[in-house]
C-alpha positions in Angstrom: -11.7 -13.4 -23.5 -14.3 -16.0 -22.1 -18.1 -14.3 -21.4 -16.3 -10.8 -22.6 -19.8 -8.9 -24.3 -18.6 -6.2 -26.1 -20.6 -2.8 -26.1 -19.9 -2.5 -30.0 -22.6 -3.0 -32.3 -22.0 -5.3 -35.3 -23.0 -2.1 -37.8 -20.3 -0.6 -36.1 -17.4 -2.8 -35.9 -16.2 -1.9 -39.5 -14.4 1.4 -37.8 -13.6 -0.3 -34.6 -10.5 -2.9 -33.6 -11.5 -5.8 -31.1 -8.5 -4.9 -29.6 -9.7 -2.2 -28.0 -13.2 -3.4 -26.9 -12.2 -3.9 -23.5 -10.7 -0.1 -23.0 -13.9 0.9 -24.0 -15.9 -1.1 -21.4 -13.5 -0.2 -18.7 -14.0 3.4 -19.8 -18.1 3.0 -19.6 -17.9 1.4 -16.2 -15.4 4.3 -15.0 -17.9 7.0 -16.3 -20.8 5.0 -14.4 -18.7 5.2 -11.4 -17.3 8.9 -11.7 -21.2 9.6 -12.5 -22.5 7.9 -9.3 -19.8 9.3 -6.9 -20.7 12.6 -7.8 -23.9 12.5 -7.4 -23.8 10.8 -4.0 -21.2 13.4 -2.9 -23.3 16.2 -3.9 -26.0 14.7 -2.3 -23.9 14.3 0.9 -22.6 17.6 0.7 -26.2 19.1 0.7 -27.2 17.1 3.7 -24.0 17.7 5.6 -24.4 21.0 5.4 -27.9 21.4 5.8 -27.5 19.5 9.5 -24.5 22.0 10.0 -21.5 19.6 9.9 -20.1 20.2 6.2 -17.4 18.0 5.5 -14.7 20.1 3.7 -13.0 16.9 1.8 -16.4 16.4 0.1 -16.0 19.0 -2.5 -12.6 18.3 -3.1 -13.2 14.7 -4.3 -17.0 16.1 -5.9 -14.9 17.6 -8.2 -12.5 15.0 -8.8 -15.0 12.3 -9.4 -16.7 15.4 -12.1 -13.1 16.2 -14.0 -11.9 12.5 -14.3 -15.8 11.7 -15.6 -15.8 14.5 -18.3 -12.5 13.6 -19.4 -12.8 10.0 -19.5 -16.3 10.8 -21.0 -14.4 12.4 -23.6 -12.4 9.0 -24.8 -15.4 7.2 -24.3 -17.3 9.6 -26.4 -15.1 9.8 -29.1 -14.4 5.7 -29.5 -18.3 5.1 -29.6 -18.3 8.1 -32.1 -21.0 10.0 -29.9 -19.5 13.3 -29.4 -20.5 16.2 -31.9 -18.6 17.4 -35.1 -19.7 17.7 -38.6 -20.9 14.1 -38.8 -24.5 15.0 -39.7 -22.8 16.9 -42.9 -20.3 13.9 -43.6 -22.8 11.4 -43.1 -25.3 12.9 -46.2 -22.6 12.7 -48.4 -20.8 9.8 -50.9 -17.6 9.0 -52.5 -14.4 10.8 -52.2 -16.4 14.0 -50.5 -17.6 11.8 -47.8 -13.8 10.3 -47.4 -12.6 14.1 -47.4 -14.9 15.3 -44.7 -14.8 12.2 -42.6 -11.1 12.7 -42.5 -10.8 15.9 -41.9 -13.2 16.1 -39.3 -11.0 13.4 -37.8 -7.8 15.3 -38.4 -9.6 18.4 -36.6 -10.3 15.9 -33.7 -6.8 14.8 -33.7 -5.3 18.2 -33.6 -7.7 18.7 -30.2 -6.4 15.5 -28.8 -2.6 16.3 -29.6 -2.9 19.7 -28.0 -5.1 17.9 -24.9 -1.9 15.6 -24.5 0.7 18.6 -24.8 -0.6 21.3 -23.1 -2.5 19.1 -20.5 1.0 17.6 -19.9 2.6 20.9 -19.2 -0.5 22.0 -16.8 0.2 18.5 -15.3 3.8 19.6 -14.4 2.8 23.3 -13.5 0.5 21.8 -10.9 3.0 20.2 -8.8 4.0 23.9 -7.7 0.4 25.0 -6.6 -1.3 23.6 -3.6 -4.8 24.6 -2.7 -5.9 25.4 0.4 -7.6 24.0 2.7 -6.3 20.8 0.5 -2.6 19.5 0.6 -3.2 17.8 -2.9 -1.4 19.4 -6.0 -3.7 20.6 -8.9 -1.8 18.1 -10.7 -3.9 15.3 -9.3 -7.0 17.0 -11.4 -4.8 18.4 -14.3 -3.6 14.4 -14.6 -7.1 13.5 -16.5 -6.4 16.0 -19.5 -3.4 14.4 -21.1 -5.1 10.8 -20.5 -8.4 12.1 -22.2 -6.0 13.4 -24.9 -4.2 10.1 -25.5 -7.9 8.0 -25.6 -9.3 10.7 -27.9 -6.1 10.1 -30.2 -6.0 6.3 -29.9 -9.6 5.9 -30.6 -9.3 8.9 -33.6 -6.7 6.8 -35.3 -8.3 3.9 -35.1 -11.2 5.1 -36.8 -9.5 7.0 -39.5 -7.4 3.9 -40.0 -10.5 1.6 -40.3 -12.8 4.4 -42.3 -9.9 4.3 -44.9 -9.3 0.4 -44.9 -13.6 -0.4 -44.9 -15.1 3.1 -46.2 -17.2 5.2 -43.4 -20.4 4.3 -44.9 -21.5 1.7 -42.4 -24.6 -0.5 -42.4 -27.1 1.9 -40.8 -31.1 1.9 -42.0 -29.8 5.0 -43.8 -26.7 3.9 -45.7 -28.9 0.9 -46.7 -31.4 3.0 -48.4 -29.0 5.5 -50.1 -27.3 2.4 -51.2 -30.7 1.2 -52.7 -31.3 4.5 -54.3 
């Protein structure tokens, strides 16, 4: 792709496939849109209520931006390895012990991703049965974010597991370079 700037730092490239860089960039843009939309709509909701003319649809739109922002953000954080799990413990280890903890951490994340896909899909299907008042939008429009997020987390976790297994989990960060020098 001409003119495409990857968000991936070269020191993190060993765990990431170039083929998924575009998806990460799209997710980061969608997160920005969701955060901006949420913030602007909350401000509009406060202003319209303060002047005595509330727009009831603003709460529904705000909730949609909030939910999709969170669940898309989970996928983006997984790709960027910015989420919290036992990373600090694993990074302090070396050799097979580190390999075990890195894979174990990612297997747990993968298990959670599969639960999000399965149970999120069940909630999505169940969401067609109930309507919220005053809206006539089915709850499934909000629940769709859960299995989507689980799918993104699963893809990015598998990507990291395969690349970590093939390339090792120790990167070229300054702490890794210091550890190698010792």
